[in-house]
N, C-alpha and C positions, 0 to 999 in steps of 0.2 A: 477521559476513558481510559479503562484499563486496556492493555494491550501485552502479549508475547512479541519479541523481538527475537529472530536468531539470525546471529549476523558472526559472520568469521568465526564456524563453529562453537559460539556462545550462546545461550540462552538468557535472556533479559526480560525481567517484566518491567513494565512501563506503563506509568501514571501521569497523561499527558492533559491539559485542558483541551475542551473542545476546538477552541480557536487557535491552537499550536502553531498554524501555518500565516496566521495575521502579522502584520509588524509589531515588534515591541517586545517586551520582558514578558516573559512565561515562568513560574515555578512547576518546575516537573520532578518526577519521583522516579528513579531508575534502581530496581533492586530495594524500594525502601528509602535510598537515599536521595532528600531531595537537592537540585540544583535547581542553578537560577540561567534560563536559556532567552539569550536576545535575539531576535528572527528579522533579518534584512534580507529583502531580497535584491538579488545582485545580478542585474540583463534580462536577459529573457528566460535562462533555462538554470538560474541557481540560484541559492540560498544562501547568505552568510549567519552562522550561528558563533555567538558567542557563549561560551560552557565556563563556567566555574573561571572567566575570566582570559580563555583559551579561544583562540579565533578560527572555525571549521569554514571551508568554502566546499556547498555539499551538491552535489547535479545526481538527481533520480535519472536512472535507464535501466527501466522495466525492473527486474528482480533483484538488482544492484545497484550501490549508490557509491557515488566517487565522491571521498572525504578527501580534500587538501590534495588530490592529485591521486590517490589508492583508492583502486575498485574492491567493493566487499559485497558479498551476494547477501541477500537477506530473505526473513519470510515474516510479514508481522499476520499476527494473530489474534483473534479478539479470544481471551482468554474463558468465556464463558463456552465454547464449542468444545468437542472432545478431541477434533481434528488439532484444536491448536494447543492441546496439552498432551500431546502426542497418542490417544487413548484411541477409543476402539473406532474411531473416525478415521481412521491413518489410512485404512485400504481406499485402494483405487474403485472399489466396485461401488455399484447405485449412484445416483445422481450425486451433483459435484457443483457449487456456486462460485462464481468470481464475485467478490465482492470490493464495493470501494475500499482504501485502505485509508481515505482522508476524504473529506468534503470538496467537493467539486464540480465541471462541469465537463458534460460529454462533447468531446471534439469530435469523435469519428467511432461508428460502429463499423468494426471488419469482417462482422458474420452476419449470416440468417438464421432463421430456425429452419432447422433440418438439414443445414449445412452439416458435413462431417470435418473433423479437426483431431489434429495432431496432439500430442501431448507438448505442454508450454508454449503453442502456438498461439499469439496475439490475435485478441478478439473486440477489445475496446480501448479507445486512450479516453483519458480524461485530464483537464488539466487545473492544477489548483498553485498560485501564486505564480502564475505564467511558465508555471513547468510543466512540460506535457509526459503522462505517463503512460505507457503500454500495460496492459493488465493481461495474463494469458491463463489457459484454462489449464486445470492440474492434473488433466488424465486425456488421451484420447477418448471419441465417441462423437456423437451426434448432439448439436444445439438444438437443447427442448423447449427453450425460451430466452427469449432476448427481453430484458424488462425496462430500457432505457431506448431513447433517441437522442439524435445529435441535438445539442443546443439545451439538454434536460438538465438539470444540477440534482447532484445526488450527495448523498450523507455518509459521513463516514459508516461502513459496515453494513451501507444500503446493496443488495441482489442485483447483480449488473445481467449475467449470464448462467445460464445451467446448461451443463454437459450432462449426458448419460453415455 
């Protein structure tokens, strides 16, 4: 799967296998540079990555990731979307969706259709590889669609919530 990653002020183009969060070795590309990534779960809330021979302990925390004890804000976007490329979709007007950044299972749905929400409010929690991730709405508004229920499985890029 191809994605844009904005992390620590840099934009990177990622080409990741669909099963990237499964334990084992994976070939990935970062800005067209192929890297070998070895993925291993560590406890209930983190994953160990060995990238080109260097080990990193990573813990997802909403829109941030802790890598070897340092916190990085990030955004992961589908490159096919205009919003992911910084194009016309960047504005806050119109409906916006919250999509699953990775395959997983819905643990909690924090809102109902019709609820009013603030920008960056948590709306759904998904679990992947024993890590729980709170996903947030990109703008303030009213929830017009809740497309998932607790215990449902989701695919990367699947629409979970729509806010207008």
